N, CA, C and O of each residue as an XYZ file, in Angstrom:
472
protein
N     106.103    100.014     18.255
C     105.337     99.252     17.254
C     106.222     98.930     16.070
O     106.146     97.847     15.490
N     107.099     99.930     15.705
C     107.917     99.698     14.526
C     108.921     98.579     14.835
O     109.235     97.771     13.961
N     109.425     98.530     16.079
C     110.375     97.454     16.445
C     109.692     96.113     16.315
O     110.308     95.159     15.841
N     108.392     96.005     16.736
C     107.662     94.787     16.673
C     107.510     94.350     15.212
O     107.703     93.178     14.888
N     107.171     95.280     14.348
C     107.017     94.982     12.984
C     108.324     94.506     12.358
O     108.340     93.529     11.610
N     109.391     95.184     12.658
C     110.690     94.754     12.217
C     111.061     93.348     12.731
O     111.650     92.542     12.011
N     110.717     93.099     13.924
C     111.003     91.808     14.557
C     110.186     90.696     13.852
O     110.691     89.605     13.587
N     108.928     91.009     13.564
C     108.065     90.093     12.858
C     108.605     89.804     11.458
O     108.609     88.649     11.032
N     109.062     90.836     10.731
C     109.617     90.692      9.384
C     110.847     89.887      9.465
O     111.035     88.956      8.681
N     111.745     90.227     10.441
C     113.073     89.550     10.520
C     112.940     88.073     10.794
O     113.664     87.288     10.182
N     112.086     87.658     11.651
C     111.902     86.248     12.041
C     110.767     85.545     11.248
O     110.470     84.373     11.480
N     110.162     86.268     10.337
C     109.059     85.682      9.550
C     107.927     85.138     10.463
O     107.353     84.079     10.210
N     107.648     85.876     11.487
C     106.622     85.477     12.459
C     105.346     86.238     12.031
O     105.393     87.445     11.796
N     104.204     85.520     11.931
C     103.013     86.186     11.603
C     102.482     86.795     12.901
O     102.818     86.306     13.980
N     101.637     87.878     12.826
C     101.037     88.468     14.012
C     100.219     87.458     14.836
O     100.126     87.546     16.060
N      99.634     86.499     14.108
C      98.809     85.489     14.830
C      99.663     84.697     15.836
O      99.187     84.314     16.905
N     100.909     84.466     15.478
C     101.803     83.736     16.343
C     102.198     84.537     17.565
O     102.593     83.950     18.572
N     102.109     85.818     17.516
C     102.480     86.675     18.653
C     101.347     86.744     19.701
O     101.558     87.245     20.805
N     100.199     86.261     19.367
C      99.090     86.305     20.319
C      99.392     85.428     21.535
O      99.634     84.229     21.400
N      99.376     86.021     22.685
C      99.771     85.243     23.901
C      98.619     85.394     24.928
O      98.408     86.479     25.471
N      97.928     84.366     25.169
C      96.888     84.358     26.155
C      97.419     83.550     27.370
O      97.975     82.458     27.244
N      97.209     84.161     28.537
C      97.595     83.438     29.763
C      96.653     83.925     30.922
O      95.891     84.879     30.767
N      96.741     83.276     31.990
C      95.889     83.577     33.107
C      96.213     85.006     33.596
O      97.340     85.500     33.581
N      95.069     85.617     34.038
C      95.308     86.977     34.595
C      95.900     86.879     36.048
O      95.996     85.781     36.597
N      96.272     87.968     36.625
C      96.920     87.938     37.934
C      96.048     87.322     38.970
O      96.544     86.588     39.824
N      94.747     87.587     38.939
C      93.799     87.018     39.926
C      93.812     85.487     39.802
O      93.857     84.794     40.818
N      93.774     84.965     38.605
C      93.770     83.522     38.416
C      95.116     82.899     38.885
O      95.132     81.826     39.487
N      96.183     83.558     38.609
C      97.472     83.077     39.060
C      97.537     82.988     40.575
O      98.055     82.032     41.151
N      97.006     83.998     41.177
C      97.007     84.052     42.704
C      96.149     82.952     43.228
O      96.503     82.360     44.248
N      95.002     82.619     42.583
C      94.116     81.554     43.040
C      94.851     80.187     42.891
O      94.778     79.344     43.785
N      95.553     79.985     41.755
C      96.300     78.774     41.553
C      97.418     78.638     42.564
O      97.645     77.549     43.092
N      98.120     79.724     42.844
C      99.218     79.689     43.852
C      98.672     79.292     45.230
O      99.262     78.478     45.940
N      97.528     79.891     45.584
C      96.891     79.542     46.857
C      96.470     78.032     46.843
O      96.652     77.325     47.835
N      95.923     77.576     45.730
C      95.579     76.164     45.606
C      96.778     75.191     45.768
O      96.673     74.129     46.381
N      97.892     75.605     45.198
C      99.142     74.818     45.281
C      99.552     74.788     46.774
O      99.917     73.728     47.281
N      99.496     75.944     47.487
C      99.927     75.929     48.866
C      99.001     75.086     49.721
O      99.426     74.351     50.612
N      97.678     75.224     49.404
C      96.648     74.352     50.188
C      96.924     72.902     49.928
O      96.946     72.105     50.866
N      97.133     72.533     48.702
C      97.449     71.117     48.356
C      98.714     70.639     49.041
O      98.785     69.513     49.532
N      99.724     71.521     49.068
C     100.992     71.177     49.710
C     100.737     70.812     51.207
O     101.232     69.801     51.705
N      99.948     71.674     51.898
C      99.674     71.397     53.315
C      98.852     70.187     53.496
O      99.162     69.380     54.372
N      97.766     69.986     52.690
C      96.897     68.856     52.903
C      97.623     67.525     52.567
O      97.450     66.519     53.255
N      98.402     67.551     51.534
C      99.045     66.235     51.075
C     100.459     66.081     51.649
O     101.110     65.062     51.418
N     100.959     67.125     52.426
C     102.264     67.062     53.008
C     103.320     66.858     51.915
O     104.205     66.015     52.067
N     103.239     67.606     50.833
C     104.127     67.582     49.726
C     104.694     68.984     49.579
O     103.928     69.947     49.597
N     106.025     69.141     49.431
C     106.564     70.547     49.262
C     106.067     71.177     48.001
O     105.865     70.512     46.985
N     105.873     72.464     48.075
C     105.440     73.220     46.896
C     106.412     73.079     45.741
O     106.005     72.983     44.583
N     107.678     73.066     46.055
C     108.710     72.889     44.981
C     108.494     71.584     44.230
O     108.762     71.538     43.030
N     108.015     70.500     44.888
C     107.783     69.245     44.170
C     106.478     69.343     43.377
O     106.355     68.722     42.322
N     105.500     70.115     43.871
C     104.299     70.224     43.072
C     104.561     70.971     41.748
O     103.938     70.679     40.727
N     105.468     71.909     41.786
C     105.781     72.598     40.582
C     107.019     71.988     39.848
O     107.376     72.405     38.746
N     107.616     71.041     40.474
C     108.824     70.378     39.953
C     108.520     69.292     38.930
O     107.386     69.142     38.474
N     109.533     68.559     38.591
C     109.391     67.547     37.504
C     109.552     66.110     37.995
O     109.638     65.192     37.179
N     109.594     65.894     39.318
C     109.706     64.574     39.905
C     108.632     63.682     39.370
O     107.507     64.135     39.159
N     108.937     62.417     39.140
C     108.000     61.416     38.692
C     107.529     60.462     39.796
O     106.862     59.462     39.530
N     107.893     60.795     41.040
C     107.432     60.007     42.204
C     105.888     60.067     42.180
O     105.272     61.088     41.873
N     105.312     58.902     42.526
C     103.893     58.806     42.378
C     103.045     59.815     43.260
O     101.995     60.328     42.873
N     103.616     60.028     44.458
C     102.904     60.985     45.400
C     102.905     62.370     44.846
O     101.941     63.104     45.065
N     103.935     62.778     44.137
C     104.006     64.098     43.543
C     103.148     64.187     42.306
O     102.448     65.178     42.099
N     103.195     63.139     41.467
C     102.371     63.166     40.238
C     100.872     63.180     40.569
O     100.093     63.868     39.911
N     100.481     62.425     41.580
C      99.113     62.338     41.999
C      98.634     63.700     42.526
O      97.529     64.142     42.212
N      99.474     64.351     43.325
C      99.114     65.619     43.891
C      99.014     66.689     42.758
O      98.092     67.505     42.765
N      99.927     66.680     41.829
C      99.927     67.583     40.701
C      98.626     67.391     39.873
O      97.940     68.350     39.519
N      98.335     66.139     39.594
C      97.119     65.798     38.788
C      95.837     66.246     39.471
O      94.908     66.738     38.831
N      95.810     66.062     40.800
C      94.622     66.545     41.555
C      94.479     68.071     41.390
O      93.373     68.568     41.183
N      95.614     68.820     41.481
C      95.571     70.286     41.366
C      95.041     70.622     39.933
O      94.213     71.517     39.759
N      95.545     69.882     38.934
C      95.152     70.213     37.594
C      93.704     69.947     37.308
O      93.093     70.622     36.479
N      93.134     68.944     38.003
C      91.668     68.646     37.888
C      90.936     69.802     38.449
O      90.003     70.300     37.820
N      91.329     70.278     39.657
C      90.657     71.435     40.285
C      90.743     72.641     39.359
O      89.758     73.346     39.138
N      91.933     72.863     38.828
C      92.152     74.035     37.941
C      91.214     74.033     36.762
O      90.626     75.052     36.399
N      91.085     72.819     36.152
C      90.253     72.722     34.924
C      88.748     72.649     35.235
O      87.938     73.363     34.644
N      88.407     71.776     36.169
C      86.979     71.551     36.459
C      86.338     72.772     37.191
O      85.269     73.263     36.827
N      87.044     73.211     38.214
C      86.418     74.246     39.093
C      86.807     75.643     38.775
O      86.019     76.558     39.013
N      88.012     75.870     38.233
C      88.429     77.200     37.869
C      88.281     77.530     36.389
O      88.475     78.667     35.959
N      87.936     76.516     35.642
C      87.666     76.654     34.182
C      88.904     77.140     33.402
O      88.778     77.857     32.410
N      90.090     76.740     33.864
C      91.315     77.116     33.152
C      91.551     76.145     32.070
O      91.181     74.977     32.184
N      92.185     76.613     30.972
C      92.492     75.719     29.872
C      93.679     74.879     30.178
O      94.489     75.230     31.035
N      93.803     73.760     29.486
C      94.986     72.920     29.725
C      96.294     73.656     29.290
O      97.376     73.412     29.825
N      96.146     74.510     28.357
C      97.337     75.297     27.893
C      97.772     76.297     29.009
O      98.965     76.486     29.244
N      96.815     76.910     29.664
C      97.131     77.853     30.737
C      97.739     77.110     31.992
O      98.690     77.581     32.616
N      97.171     76.004     32.295
C      97.642     75.178     33.375
C      99.056     74.685     33.084
O      99.919     74.673     33.961
N      99.270     74.286     31.856
C     100.583     73.801     31.396
C     101.626     74.941     31.522
O     102.753     74.721     31.966
N     101.226     76.130     31.130
C     102.204     77.211     31.188
C     102.578     77.577     32.594
O     103.732     77.887     32.891
N     101.556     77.537     33.485
C     101.855     77.871     34.915
C     102.834     76.780     35.501
O     103.787     77.117     36.203
N     102.587     75.549     35.210
C     103.408     74.442     35.764
C     104.632     74.079     34.880
O     105.362     73.133     35.179
N     104.837     74.835     33.807
C     105.907     74.561     32.848
C     105.798     73.148     32.256
O     106.758     72.379     32.229
N     104.585     72.849     31.786
C     104.322     71.502     31.144
C     103.648     71.756     29.867
O     103.075     72.823     29.647
N     103.710     70.749     28.983
C     102.949     70.814     27.739
C     101.483     70.575     28.062
O     101.146     69.862     29.008
N     100.629     71.176     27.270
C      99.145     70.980     27.542
C      98.719     69.554     27.399
O      97.768     69.143     28.064
N      99.364     68.776     26.572
C      99.041     67.373     26.421
C      99.362     66.586     27.689
O      98.647     65.645     28.034
N     100.393     66.952     28.358
C     100.770     66.291     29.613
C      99.689     66.559     30.686
O      99.291     65.674     31.444
N      99.244     67.818     30.704
C      98.191     68.218     31.621
C      96.891     67.437     31.301
O      96.243     66.866     32.179
N      96.560     67.445     30.034
C      95.354     66.773     29.558
C      95.344     65.225     29.960
O      94.358     64.707     30.484
N      96.491     64.549     29.681
C      96.498     63.135     30.034
C      96.421     62.905     31.528
O      95.742     61.970     31.953
N      97.085     63.713     32.354
C      96.992     63.502     33.755
C      95.584     63.821     34.246
O      95.053     63.134     35.118
N      94.999     64.840     33.695
C      93.636     65.240     34.029
C      92.670     64.097     33.690
O      91.810     63.757     34.502
N      92.804     63.514     32.521
C      91.850     62.443     32.079
C      91.940     61.257     33.022
O      90.925     60.686     33.422
N      93.209     60.882     33.386
C      93.381     59.742     34.229
C      92.911     60.068     35.660
O      92.308     59.210     36.305
N      93.165     61.264     36.164
C      92.806     61.547     37.523
C      91.310     61.743     37.751
O      90.775     61.375     38.797
N      90.637     62.334     36.744
C      89.207     62.589     36.938
C      88.426     61.276     37.006
O      87.404     61.209     37.690
N      88.889     60.222     36.307
C      88.302     58.932     36.385
C      88.638     58.355     37.689
O      87.783     57.746     38.331
N      89.876     58.517     38.134
C      90.323     57.965     39.402
C      89.588     58.565     40.598
O      89.324     57.871     41.580
N      89.251     59.882     40.513
C      88.508     60.561     41.593
C      87.137     59.921     41.767
O      86.665     59.781     42.895
N      86.486     59.528     40.667
C      85.187     58.956     40.729
C      85.237     57.511     41.343
O      84.241     57.051     41.902
N      86.385     56.815     41.236
C      86.499     55.467     41.737
C      87.112     55.382     43.090
O      86.657     54.642     43.963
N      88.197     56.185     43.262
C      89.005     56.101     44.479
C      88.457     57.001     45.556
O      88.463     58.223     45.401
N      87.980     56.423     46.652
C      87.374     57.238     47.730
C      88.350     58.215     48.367
O      87.979     59.350     48.663
N      89.547     57.806     48.575
C      90.577     58.653     49.202
C      90.847     59.870     48.368
O      90.919     60.986     48.883
N      90.998     59.658     47.067
C      91.285     60.812     46.191
C      90.108     61.712     46.012
O      90.236     62.918     45.803
N      88.946     61.092     46.099
C      87.691     61.916     46.016
C      87.603     62.846     47.264
O      87.204     64.005     47.149
N      87.974     62.329     48.425
C      87.981     63.139     49.665
C      89.059     64.312     49.543
O      88.796     65.458     49.910
N      90.175     63.977     49.052
C      91.209     65.013     48.884
C      90.695     66.085     47.917
O      90.821     67.279     48.189
N      90.110     65.653     46.776
C      89.606     66.562     45.819
C      88.535     67.501     46.436
O      88.517     68.702     46.167
N      87.620     66.900     47.291
C      86.568     67.708     47.930
C      87.173     68.710     48.963
O      86.664     69.815     49.151
N      88.263     68.279     49.610
C      88.919     69.147     50.595
C      89.581     70.336     49.836
O      89.537     71.471     50.311
N      90.178     70.073     48.688
C      90.809     71.153     47.938
C      89.739     72.087     47.354
O      90.011     73.275     47.184
N      88.567     71.606     47.050
C      87.585     72.525     46.436
C      86.646     73.163     47.414
O      86.123     74.239     47.127
N      86.396     72.547     48.582
C      85.477     73.055     49.563
C      86.158     73.674     50.788
O      85.710     74.697     51.306
N      87.186     73.077     51.218
C      87.751     73.446     52.498
C      88.745     74.480     52.364
O      89.326     74.911     53.361
């Protein structure tokens, strides 16, 4: 505890800044299983789902996963972003676009249903 206090004083960090909330191990396992399931259904490598490629097929797959994480698993955009090494605003923007697209695009709606039910 003394080390933490010294570290806080040394870097002028307030204790509020040290608060770190993230998914618990059960939630992490569920997201990992979801990523694997999406990889199999969409025929996209897991590395690309967690990667930074901007190819449309990878971005769409990622956004679908993020919608499931937020809508069905009630994860925050911040937690989703930390898991996928993205900013929460990136996750939020992709989520907003994809949730509207799921309502309009029949193919994406079917994939979403497969990810959530199957």
